[in-house]
C-alpha positions in Angstrom: 10.5 -2.5 -12.6 8.7 -0.9 -9.7 6.7 2.2 -10.5 8.6 4.0 -7.9 11.5 4.5 -9.8 10.2 6.5 -12.6 8.7 8.7 -10.0 10.5 11.6 -8.2 11.5 11.0 -4.5 9.4 11.9 -1.6 9.7 15.5 -0.5 11.8 17.1 -3.8 9.0 17.7 -6.4 8.6 21.5 -7.1 5.1 22.9 -7.8 4.9 23.9 -11.5 7.4 21.4 -12.8 6.1 18.6 -15.3 6.3 16.1 -12.2 4.9 18.7 -10.1 2.0 19.2 -12.7 1.2 15.6 -13.7 1.5 14.4 -9.7 -1.0 17.2 -9.0 -3.5 16.0 -12.3 -2.8 12.3 -10.9 -4.2 13.2 -7.2 -6.7 15.4 -8.3 -8.2 13.6 -10.6 -8.7 10.6 -7.7 -9.9 12.7 -5.2 -12.7 14.8 -7.6 -14.5 11.3 -8.2 -14.8 11.1 -4.6 -15.7 14.7 -3.8 -17.9 14.9 -6.6 -20.1 11.6 -5.8 -20.8 13.5 -2.6 -22.9 15.4 -4.8 -23.4 14.5 -8.2 -26.0 12.0 -7.2 -28.0 14.2 -5.2 -29.8 15.9 -8.5 -30.4 12.3 -9.9 -32.2 11.6 -6.9 -35.8 12.3 -7.9 -34.9 10.2 -10.8 -33.8 7.4 -9.4 -36.7 7.9 -6.7 -39.2 7.5 -9.8 -37.4 4.8 -11.6 -36.6 2.5 -8.4 -39.9 3.1 -6.7 -37.9 4.3 -3.6 -39.3 6.2 -0.7 -37.4 9.5 0.5 -35.6 7.3 3.2 -34.1 4.8 0.8 -32.8 8.3 -1.2 -31.5 9.7 1.9 -29.3 6.5 2.2 -28.1 6.7 -1.8 -26.6 9.7 0.0 -25.9 8.7 3.8 -24.3 5.1 2.9 -21.8 6.5 0.3 -21.0 9.2 3.1 -21.2 7.1 5.8 -18.4 4.3 5.3 -16.5 7.2 3.6 -16.3 9.5 6.8 -16.4 6.0 8.9 -13.4 4.3 7.0 -11.4 7.3 6.3 -8.9 7.4 9.5 -8.1 4.0 8.5 -7.4 4.9 4.7 -4.8 7.5 6.4 -3.5 5.0 9.0 -2.8 2.5 5.8 -1.4 4.8 4.1 1.2 5.8 6.6 1.9 2.0 7.2 1.5 0.6 3.8 2.8 2.9 1.4 0.4 6.1 0.4 1.1 5.5 -3.3 -0.4 1.7 -2.5 -3.1 2.5 -1.3 -4.2 5.5 -3.2 -4.2 2.9 -6.4 -5.9 0.4 -4.5 -9.0 3.0 -3.1 -8.9 4.1 -7.0 -9.4 0.6 -8.6 -12.1 0.3 -5.6 -14.1 3.0 -6.4 -14.1 2.3 -10.6 -15.9 -1.8 -9.8 -17.9 0.0 -7.1 -19.2 2.7 -9.6 -20.1 -0.2 -12.1 -21.9 -2.1 -9.5 -24.1 1.2 -8.6 -24.8 1.8 -12.1 -26.1 -2.2 -12.5 -28.2 -2.0 -9.1 -31.8 -3.0 -10.1 -33.5 -2.2 -6.9 -32.8 0.7 -4.0 -32.2 -1.3 -1.3 -29.0 -2.8 -3.8 -28.0 0.3 -5.3 -27.4 1.5 -1.0 -25.6 -1.6 -0.4 -23.6 -0.7 -3.8 -22.8 3.0 -2.4 -22.0 1.7 1.2 -19.0 -0.5 -0.9 -18.3 3.0 -2.9 -17.8 4.4 0.2 -15.3 2.7 1.7 -13.1 2.9 -1.9 -13.3 6.6 -1.2 -12.1 6.2 2.2 -9.0 4.9 0.8 -7.9 7.2 -1.9 -9.3 10.5 -0.5 -6.5 11.1 2.6 -4.4 9.4 0.2 -4.3 12.2 -2.3 -3.8 14.7 0.0 -0.9 12.4 2.3 0.6 12.3 -1.4 1.2 16.0 -1.8 2.0 16.9 1.5 5.0 14.2 1.4 6.1 14.8 -2.0 6.0 18.3 -2.6 9.2 20.6 -0.6 8.4 22.1 1.7 8.0 25.5 0.2 6.0 24.3 -2.5 3.6 22.4 -0.6 1.1 25.6 0.7 1.0 26.3 -3.5 -0.1 22.8 -3.9 -2.5 22.1 -1.1 -4.2 26.0 -2.6 -4.5 24.0 -5.8 -5.9 20.5 -4.2 -8.1 22.6 -2.1 -9.7 24.9 -4.7 -10.9 22.1 -7.3 -11.4 19.8 -4.4 -14.2 22.0 -3.4 -15.1 23.1 -6.8 -16.3 19.2 -7.3 -19.4 19.1 -4.9 -20.2 22.2 -6.6 -19.8 20.9 -10.0 -21.5 18.0 -9.1 -25.4 19.0 -9.4 -24.6 20.4 -13.4 -22.9 17.5 -14.1 -25.4 14.7 -12.6 -28.3 17.2 -13.9 -27.2 16.5 -17.1 -26.2 12.6 -17.2 -29.8 12.4 -15.2 -31.3 13.5 -18.1 -30.0 11.2 -20.5 -30.0 8.0 -17.8 -29.6 8.4 -14.1 -27.1 5.2 -14.2 -24.7 7.2 -16.3 -23.9 9.6 -13.2 -21.7 6.3 -12.0 -20.0 5.2 -15.1 -18.9 8.3 -15.3 -16.2 7.4 -12.5 -14.7 4.6 -14.6 -12.1 6.9 -17.6 -11.5 9.4 -15.1 -10.4 6.3 -12.7 -8.4 4.9 -15.5 -6.7 8.1 -16.5 -5.7 8.7 -12.6 -4.5 5.5 -12.3 -2.1 6.0 -15.6 -0.6 9.6 -13.8 -0.4 8.0 -10.4 1.8 5.3 -11.7 4.0 8.0 -14.2 4.3 10.6 -11.4 3.5 9.8 -7.6 6.7 8.7 -5.6 6.0 6.4 -2.6 6.1 7.7 0.5 5.1 6.1 4.2 5.8 7.0 7.7 9.1 5.1 8.7 8.3 5.2 12.4 4.5 3.9 12.7 3.5 1.3 14.4 3.8 -2.4 13.4 -0.1 -2.8 13.5 -3.3 -0.8 12.7 -5.1 -0.1 15.4 -8.4 -2.4 14.4 -10.1 -2.1 17.7 -10.4 2.1 17.3 -11.4 1.7 13.2 -14.3 -0.8 14.4 -15.2 1.4 17.5 -15.7 4.7 15.3 -17.2 2.6 12.0 -20.2 1.7 14.7 -20.5 5.2 16.4 -20.8 6.9 13.1 -23.1 3.9 11.8 -25.3 4.0 15.1 -25.6 7.5 14.8 -26.5 8.1 11.1 -29.2 5.5 11.7 -30.7 7.9 14.9 -30.7 10.7 13.1 -32.3 9.0 10.1 -34.8 7.4 12.3 -35.7 10.5 14.4 -38.9 12.4 13.4 -40.1 9.5 10.9 -43.7 8.7 10.8 -46.0 6.7 8.5 -43.6 4.3 6.4 -41.2 4.3 8.4 -42.2 2.9 11.7 -39.0 0.1 11.8 -36.6 3.1 11.0 -38.0 5.4 13.5 -38.3 2.5 16.6 -34.7 1.5 15.8 -33.4 5.0 16.2 -33.8 5.5 20.1 -31.5 2.0 20.3 -29.4 3.2 17.7 -28.8 6.7 19.6 -27.2 4.4 22.7 -25.3 2.3 20.7 -23.8 5.7 19.1 -22.9 7.0 22.7 -21.4 4.2 23.9 -19.6 3.0 21.1 -18.2 7.3 20.9 -17.4 7.0 24.7 -15.1 3.2 24.0 -13.3 5.1 21.4 -12.1 8.2 23.1 -10.9 6.0 25.9 -9.4 3.7 23.8 -7.5 6.3 21.6 -6.2 7.4 25.4 -5.4 4.0 26.8 -3.8 2.5 23.1 0.0 2.2 22.5 -0.2 3.1 18.9 -3.9 4.4 18.5 -5.3 5.6 15.0 -5.6 9.0 16.1 -3.2 9.9 18.5 -4.3 11.9 20.8 -1.5 14.9 21.1 -2.5 16.0 17.6 -5.8 17.5 19.4 -3.3 19.2 21.8 -2.7 21.9 19.3 -5.4 24.0 19.8 -5.3 25.0 16.4 -5.9 21.5 14.6 -8.6 21.4 17.1 -10.3 24.6 16.3 -10.3 24.2 12.7 -11.7 20.7 13.0 -14.4 22.1 14.7 -15.1 24.8 11.9 -14.8 21.7 9.7 -17.6 20.0 10.8 -19.5 23.3 10.8 -19.2 24.3 7.2 -19.1 20.8 5.8 -22.5 20.4 7.4 -24.0 22.8 5.8 -22.2 22.5 2.1 -23.8 18.8 2.4 -27.1 19.4 3.2 -27.2 22.6 1.3 -26.6 21.0 -2.1 -28.8 18.3 -1.2 -31.8 20.3 -0.4 -31.3 22.6 -3.2 -31.3 20.5 -6.3 -34.3 18.9 -4.7 -36.3 22.5 -4.3 -35.7 23.5 -7.6 -36.7 20.6 -9.5 -39.9 19.4 -7.2 -41.2 23.0 -6.4 -39.7 25.6 -9.4 -40.0 22.7 -12.0 -36.7 22.5 -13.1 -35.1 20.1 -15.4 -32.3 18.4 -13.8 -29.8 19.7 -15.9 -30.8 23.2 -15.1 -31.2 22.7 -11.2 -27.6 21.4 -11.5 -26.1 24.4 -13.7 -28.0 26.7 -10.9 -24.8 26.2 -8.5 -22.6 26.7 -11.6 -21.5 30.0 -10.8 -20.4 29.2 -7.4 -18.0 26.5 -9.0 -16.3 29.1 -11.4 -15.6 31.4 -8.5 -13.7 28.4 -6.4 -11.9 27.6 -9.7 -10.8 31.3 -10.7 -10.3 33.0 -6.9 -8.8 29.9 -4.6 -5.0 30.3 -5.1 -5.3 34.0 -4.4 -7.0 32.9 -1.3 -4.2 31.0 -0.7 -1.9 33.5 -1.3 -4.1 36.1 1.1 -3.9 33.6 3.7 0.0 33.5 3.2 0.1 37.5 3.7 -2.7 38.2 6.4 -3.1 35.0 8.0 -5.9 32.3 8.6 -7.5 34.0 10.8 -9.3 36.4 8.9 -10.6 34.5 5.9 -11.1 31.8 8.2 -13.8 34.3 10.1 -14.8 36.3 6.6 -15.5 33.3 4.5 -18.6 31.7 7.0 -20.0 34.1 7.4 -20.6 35.5 3.9 -21.2 32.1 3.1 -24.1 32.2 5.8 -25.7 35.4 4.2 -25.9 33.5 0.7 -27.4 30.0 2.6 -29.8 32.4 4.2 -30.8 33.9 0.9 -31.4 30.7 -0.5 -33.4 29.4 2.2 -36.4 32.2 0.5 -36.4 29.9 -2.6 -40.1 28.9 -3.8 -42.5 28.3 -6.7 -42.2 30.5 -9.4 -39.5 32.5 -8.5 -36.8 33.8 -10.7 -33.6 32.5 -11.0 -31.7 35.7 -11.3 -33.2 37.5 -8.0 -33.8 34.5 -6.0 -31.1 32.0 -6.7 -28.1 33.8 -8.3 -26.9 36.2 -5.9 -27.5 33.4 -3.2 -25.4 31.0 -5.1 -22.5 33.8 -6.1 -22.2 34.7 -2.1 -22.3 31.3 -1.1 -19.3 30.5 -3.6 -17.5 33.7 -2.3 -17.6 32.4 1.2 -16.3 28.8 0.0 -13.6 30.7 -1.6 -12.0 32.3 1.5 -12.6 29.1 3.9 -11.8 26.0 1.7 -7.5 26.5 1.0 -7.2 28.5 4.4 -8.6 25.8 6.3 -7.0 22.9 5.0 -3.6 24.4 4.5 -4.1 25.9 8.3 -5.3 22.2 9.8 -2.4 20.6 8.2 -0.1 23.2 9.4 -1.0 22.4 12.9 0.1 18.5 12.8 3.6 17.3 12.4 4.7 16.2 8.8 5.0 12.6 10.3 1.4 12.2 11.1 0.5 13.5 7.6 -1.7 10.7 6.5 -3.6 10.5 9.8 -4.0 14.5 9.8 -5.2 13.9 6.5 -8.0 11.2 7.7 -9.0 13.2 10.4 -9.5 16.2 8.3 -11.6 14.1 5.7 -13.4 12.3 8.0 -14.5 15.6 10.0 -15.6 17.0 6.5 -17.9 13.9 5.3 -19.2 13.4 8.9 -20.8 16.9 9.2 -22.4 16.4 5.8 -23.5 12.6 6.5 -25.2 14.2 10.2 -26.6 17.2 8.5 -28.1 15.0 5.7 -29.3 12.4 7.8 -30.5 14.8 10.5 -32.2 17.7 8.9 -35.0 15.7 6.7 -36.5 14.3 10.3 -35.6 17.6 12.2 -37.9 19.9 9.8 -40.5 17.1 9.3 -40.2 15.8 5.8 -41.7 12.8 5.6 -41.5 9.5 2.8 -42.9 11.4 -0.4 -42.6 14.7 0.3 -39.6 15.4 -2.2 -42.3 15.0 -4.6 -45.1 17.5 -3.1 -43.8 21.6 -3.5 -45.8 22.9 -0.5 -44.7 20.5 2.1 -41.0 20.4 0.7 -40.5 24.2 0.5 -41.2 24.4 4.8 -39.1 21.7 5.2 -36.2 23.5 2.8 -36.5 26.5 4.4 -36.1 25.5 7.8 -33.1 22.9 6.8 -31.4 26.0 4.9 -31.9 28.5 7.7 -30.1 26.0 9.9 -27.5 25.7 7.7 -26.9 29.3 7.4 -26.6 29.0 11.5 -23.7 26.4 11.4 -21.9 28.7 9.0 -21.8 31.4 11.3 -21.2 29.4 14.5 -18.1 28.1 11.9 -17.1 31.7 11.7 -17.3 32.7 15.0 -15.0 29.7 15.8 -12.2 30.8 13.6 -11.9 34.2 15.8 -9.4 31.2 17.6 -7.4 30.3 15.3 -3.7 32.3 15.5 -3.2 35.8 12.9 0.0 34.4 11.8 0.7 31.1 10.1 3.7 30.1 11.4 2.2 30.2 14.8 0.1 27.2 14.0 3.2 25.0 13.9 2.8 22.4 16.8 6.1 22.0 19.3 7.8 19.7 20.1 5.8 19.0 23.5 2.5 18.7 21.1 3.3 16.2 19.1 5.4 14.0 20.9 3.6 10.8 21.5 4.2 8.6 24.7 
């Protein structure tokens, strides 16, 4: 008997019911392990570097290898869900994530760990857009905003919780950082089988846009290599010498990707989606905010351990207050958007977060947590509260229902690409070399510059929020904007 017969029909699930709660738990657990692994590994990097004798560049690739494939294939994951069934692809993603997490935990060398992380990112690309698409397709239209707000709040709290969890596990054994995914994946699979209905786009093209997928992967991979290699010196000559060629490849593949989307009969991302100004602006804002978010956590947990002497667990717990703010206030932020519209929170949130990151930029050796770290963490967390749920709700509202999976894929691809590119570019841009993660003086100078750049990204994101409509209903696309030739 097919599991879909035991689940509610798509588009009829009510928020707060047993079915709705079970469905939300299933998709939140699955997407949480993908979100967690974007930050949970960061706090374990010094231990991984010591145990596997890894260079700074290799540690970067432990992070960017995962984020690269997650961002590059996430559009494919969204399209597969629309074609083959969103629940089916989501299940594939969870199962694959569990297997690749085990491979990461067993990796005996830094290079093999990077390879396993690359595969883990592909699995994450299947489950991440599927989780949001399942919510959009399964809940009643009147309940989608609340459901998305709950998903977004916990999903945004997960990266902030990651350093705390990673710190605790890293003190025992850094390999537990990956093994913890296995029991979560099992529970998510059980809940999915019971509560998640199947849904797909009946009007989708008969074939996937593999040409567009390949061009997107090549462009993003080449750009990551170019940014990671830029500014590298002694000890990474090969990476530095490959950067110019990779940059050219990235530009050519990127231009070809845009050209193909405009010419293909059934592109993986319909260009008509971007005819809606709100959809385009919210993606720009997403890129800026998540670039700052990814880089901020990457640098902060290393700075706290190297320059302030924090143990991994303590460094991870340092960001816990922002997590608590997300957990307790995200639903209220969604309600605020319903009352006042998306523009106010999408402008105020990034600006408040920028103040917090600027405060954290001046954390250095000998500083007190209570005066140097906590105020910045609280301000940054408050900014996230104002940003995340309104941003996700507004972006999805700007896309037609038939493109739920695609719009979710775009949203996730842009957010992961933002963090990926920031982590790839900033170490070289601020002059951090191969072993500087272990040198407090050298690290502090680069850390401060990187954090101020992150604050600037948040300010830019807040200013772009001024272009978002003042009322949520004005974000809805009209027929001309969504029609695909």
